[in-house]
BALO-726227 format. One record per residue (C-alpha): residue in three letters; chain; x, y, z. Coordinates in pm, 1 decimal. Last residue first. Layout:
BEGIN
[r 'ALA', 'A', [X, Y, Z]],
...
***
This chain:
BEGIN
[r 'LEU', 'A', [14575.4, -1365.8, 6624.1]],
[r 'ILE', 'A', [14685.4, -1726.3, 6592.1]],
[r 'ALA', 'A', [14560.1, -1743.8, 6232.4]],
[r 'ALA', 'A', [14784.2, -1447.8, 6146.7]],
[r 'ALA', 'A', [15088.4, -1637.8, 6274.6]],
[r 'ILE', 'A', [14985.6, -1946.4, 6074.2]],
[r 'ILE', 'A', [14958.5, -1735.7, 5757.7]],
[r 'ALA', 'A', [15287.3, -1554.7, 5825.2]],
[r 'GLY', 'A', [15476.2, -1882.2, 5879.9]],
[r 'VAL', 'A', [15319.8, -2027.9, 5565.5]],
[r 'ALA', 'A', [15429.4, -1719.2, 5371.9]],
[r 'LEU', 'A', [15784.4, -1747.4, 5506.1]],
[r 'HIS', 'A', [15815.5, -2113.4, 5408.3]],
[r 'VAL', 'A', [15662.4, -2045.5, 5063.4]],
[r 'VAL', 'A', [15902.7, -1753.2, 5023.0]],
[r 'ALA', 'A', [16195.3, -1986.5, 5086.2]],
[r 'SER', 'A', [16064.5, -2236.9, 4829.1]],
[r 'ILE', 'A', [16036.6, -1965.7, 4566.8]],
[r 'TRP', 'A', [16380.6, -1830.3, 4658.5]],
[r 'VAL', 'A', [16534.9, -2176.2, 4633.6]],
[r 'ALA', 'A', [16386.1, -2218.3, 4286.6]],
[r 'PRO', 'A', [16602.9, -1930.8, 4162.1]],
[r 'HIS', 'A', [16914.3, -2152.5, 4169.2]],
[r 'PRO', 'A', [17259.0, -2039.8, 4278.4]],
[r 'GLU', 'A', [17518.7, -2300.8, 4179.7]],
[r 'PRO', 'A', [17603.2, -2585.4, 4419.3]],
[r 'HIS', 'A', [17259.8, -2742.4, 4374.0]],
[r 'VAL', 'A', [17093.1, -2789.0, 4712.1]],
[r 'LEU', 'A', [16751.9, -2651.3, 4618.7]],
[r 'LEU', 'A', [16753.1, -2814.4, 4277.9]],
[r 'GLU', 'A', [16795.8, -3160.2, 4431.1]],
[r 'GLY', 'A', [16511.5, -3105.6, 4675.3]],
[r 'LEU', 'A', [16286.6, -2981.8, 4395.1]],
[r 'LYS', 'A', [16317.3, -3305.2, 4199.3]],
[r 'GLY', 'A', [16259.1, -3237.2, 3832.2]],
[r 'PRO', 'A', [15994.3, -3005.8, 3688.3]],
[r 'THR', 'A', [15781.3, -2810.1, 3934.8]],
[r 'ALA', 'A', [15422.7, -2858.6, 4050.6]],
[r 'MET', 'A', [15485.9, -3186.5, 4235.3]],
[r 'ASP', 'A', [15776.0, -3030.6, 4427.4]],
[r 'LEU', 'A', [15561.2, -2728.5, 4515.1]],
[r 'VAL', 'A', [15294.2, -2962.9, 4653.6]],
[r 'VAL', 'A', [15556.7, -3155.0, 4854.3]],
[r 'PHE', 'A', [15707.0, -2832.1, 4989.5]],
[r 'ALA', 'A', [15360.5, -2701.0, 5081.1]],
[r 'VAL', 'A', [15291.2, -3024.6, 5270.4]],
[r 'THR', 'A', [15616.2, -2983.9, 5465.7]],
[r 'MET', 'A', [15543.6, -2618.1, 5539.3]],
[r 'VAL', 'A', [15192.8, -2717.3, 5654.9]],
[r 'LEU', 'A', [15334.3, -2977.6, 5893.5]],
[r 'LEU', 'A', [15595.0, -2736.7, 6028.1]],
[r 'GLY', 'A', [15328.1, -2472.8, 6084.1]],
[r 'ILE', 'A', [15103.2, -2723.4, 6259.9]],
[r 'LEU', 'A', [15395.5, -2817.9, 6484.9]],
[r 'GLY', 'A', [15458.2, -2452.9, 6569.2]],
[r 'TYR', 'A', [15087.8, -2393.1, 6626.5]],
[r 'GLY', 'A', [15079.1, -2672.1, 6882.1]],
[r 'ALA', 'A', [15410.7, -2599.8, 7054.7]],
[r 'THR', 'A', [15351.8, -2225.2, 7081.9]],
[r 'SER', 'A', [14985.7, -2281.6, 7165.6]],
[r 'GLY', 'A', [15072.3, -2512.3, 7452.9]],
[r 'ILE', 'A', [15350.1, -2288.9, 7585.0]],
[r 'GLY', 'A', [15123.9, -1984.9, 7567.6]],
[r 'ARG', 'A', [14819.0, -2145.3, 7724.3]],
[r 'LEU', 'A', [15031.1, -2276.0, 8009.6]],
[r 'PHE', 'A', [15215.1, -1943.9, 8043.9]],
[r 'ASP', 'A', [14914.9, -1711.8, 8043.0]],
[r 'GLY', 'A', [15084.9, -1373.6, 7991.4]],
[r 'ASP', 'A', [14871.8, -1259.4, 7699.4]],
[r 'SER', 'A', [14902.9, -1589.9, 7511.9]],
[r 'ALA', 'A', [14890.6, -1393.5, 7185.4]],
[r 'VAL', 'A', [15247.9, -1270.0, 7235.4]],
[r 'ILE', 'A', [15377.1, -1624.0, 7285.1]],
[r 'ALA', 'A', [15184.4, -1759.4, 6986.7]],
[r 'THR', 'A', [15312.1, -1475.8, 6767.8]],
[r 'THR', 'A', [15672.2, -1541.1, 6868.8]],
[r 'ALA', 'A', [15640.5, -1913.8, 6802.0]],
[r 'ILE', 'A', [15488.7, -1861.6, 6456.8]],
[r 'THR', 'A', [15748.1, -1603.8, 6357.7]],
[r 'GLY', 'A', [16031.2, -1823.4, 6487.7]],
[r 'VAL', 'A', [15903.2, -2115.5, 6281.6]],
[r 'ALA', 'A', [15895.4, -1897.9, 5969.4]],
[r 'VAL', 'A', [16241.2, -1755.8, 6041.7]],
[r 'LEU', 'A', [16382.6, -2107.0, 6090.2]],
[r 'ASN', 'A', [16227.8, -2233.9, 5766.2]],
[r 'SER', 'A', [16360.4, -1935.4, 5573.4]],
[r 'ALA', 'A', [16707.6, -1995.3, 5716.2]],
[r 'LEU', 'A', [16701.2, -2361.8, 5612.1]],
[r 'LEU', 'A', [16616.8, -2282.0, 5249.3]],
[r 'ILE', 'A', [16858.9, -1990.6, 5230.3]],
[r 'ALA', 'A', [17139.7, -2205.6, 5374.9]],
[r 'ALA', 'A', [17071.0, -2490.2, 5131.6]],
[r 'ASN', 'A', [17085.4, -2252.2, 4834.7]],
[r 'ALA', 'A', [17400.1, -2085.3, 4971.3]],
[r 'ASN', 'A', [17597.0, -2412.1, 4974.9]],
[r 'ARG', 'A', [17909.1, -2342.8, 5181.1]],
[r 'GLU', 'A', [18036.9, -2696.1, 5101.2]],
[r 'HIS', 'A', [18148.6, -2762.8, 5457.9]],
[r 'TRP', 'A', [17905.5, -2568.1, 5675.0]],
[r 'ILE', 'A', [17596.8, -2554.6, 5455.3]],
[r 'LEU', 'A', [17608.5, -2875.9, 5252.6]],
[r 'HIS', 'A', [17763.3, -3077.3, 5535.9]],
[r 'ARG', 'A', [17492.2, -2976.0, 5783.6]],
[r 'LEU', 'A', [17223.3, -3030.9, 5523.1]],
[r 'SER', 'A', [17350.5, -3383.4, 5471.7]],
[r 'GLY', 'A', [17273.0, -3519.7, 5129.4]],
[r 'PRO', 'A', [16951.8, -3493.0, 4931.5]],
[r 'THR', 'A', [16690.7, -3245.5, 5052.5]],
[r 'ALA', 'A', [16351.4, -3311.2, 5208.0]],
[r 'LEU', 'A', [16495.1, -3500.4, 5506.2]],
[r 'ASP', 'A', [16729.5, -3210.9, 5588.5]],
[r 'VAL', 'A', [16441.6, -2964.4, 5567.0]],
[r 'LEU', 'A', [16243.2, -3184.1, 5808.6]],
[r 'VAL', 'A', [16541.0, -3211.7, 6045.0]],
[r 'ALA', 'A', [16588.1, -2834.7, 6042.7]],
[r 'GLY', 'A', [16220.1, -2783.5, 6121.1]],
[r 'ILE', 'A', [16238.8, -3028.5, 6411.0]],
[r 'GLY', 'A', [16535.5, -2834.8, 6547.7]],
[r 'MET', 'A', [16348.6, -2506.0, 6503.0]],
[r 'LEU', 'A', [16057.4, -2652.1, 6698.9]],
[r 'ALA', 'A', [16288.7, -2773.3, 6977.3]],
[r 'ILE', 'A', [16457.9, -2431.9, 6992.2]],
[r 'GLY', 'A', [16121.3, -2258.7, 7023.0]],
[r 'VAL', 'A', [16002.0, -2500.4, 7292.5]],
[r 'ALA', 'A', [16321.3, -2449.5, 7493.1]],
[r 'ALA', 'A', [16306.3, -2072.1, 7448.1]],
[r 'TYR', 'A', [15947.2, -2064.3, 7572.1]],
[r 'GLY', 'A', [16042.5, -2256.7, 7885.7]],
[r 'LEU', 'A', [16354.5, -2046.8, 7941.3]],
[r 'THR', 'A', [16145.2, -1729.9, 7920.3]],
[r 'VAL', 'A', [15896.7, -1872.6, 8170.8]],
[r 'ALA', 'A', [16183.9, -1951.6, 8409.3]],
[r 'LEU', 'A', [16320.9, -1597.9, 8371.6]],
[r 'ASP', 'A', [15978.2, -1448.3, 8437.6]],
[r 'THR', 'A', [15936.0, -1662.8, 8748.8]],
[r 'VAL', 'A', [16279.6, -1561.7, 8879.8]],
[r 'LEU', 'A', [16200.1, -1195.6, 8811.8]],
[r 'ASP', 'A', [15862.2, -1222.5, 8983.2]],
[r 'LEU', 'A', [16028.2, -1383.8, 9287.0]],
[r 'MET', 'A', [16262.4, -1084.9, 9315.0]],
***
């Protein structure tokens, strides 16, 4: 019974770190795009904004999951690597967004929240996912 309680507590610890990282990711995406991301997605039903945020969340989740698996049951190592690699992933995603913005015409943030579907959102989404995969591979 004590093992179950310990496992549940460990799971809650990892979940808390994962949720915090996804929250930071959402804030960073919100800062990179004009207007309120919350308003764009839930009130205006902006698919571009939703795709951008979803890709960020999947990338962060991939990094966190890989760090947990790679910890091989060592909770302190796992929680530290989940937080550390997650923050590195968010930093690299932010830098990649800035580089992509510099390489494209206009302001990328504005294109990504345009009310009409825009192909640039898929490029930015794939960059998020690729960064998540790269960081995950680096963990292993």
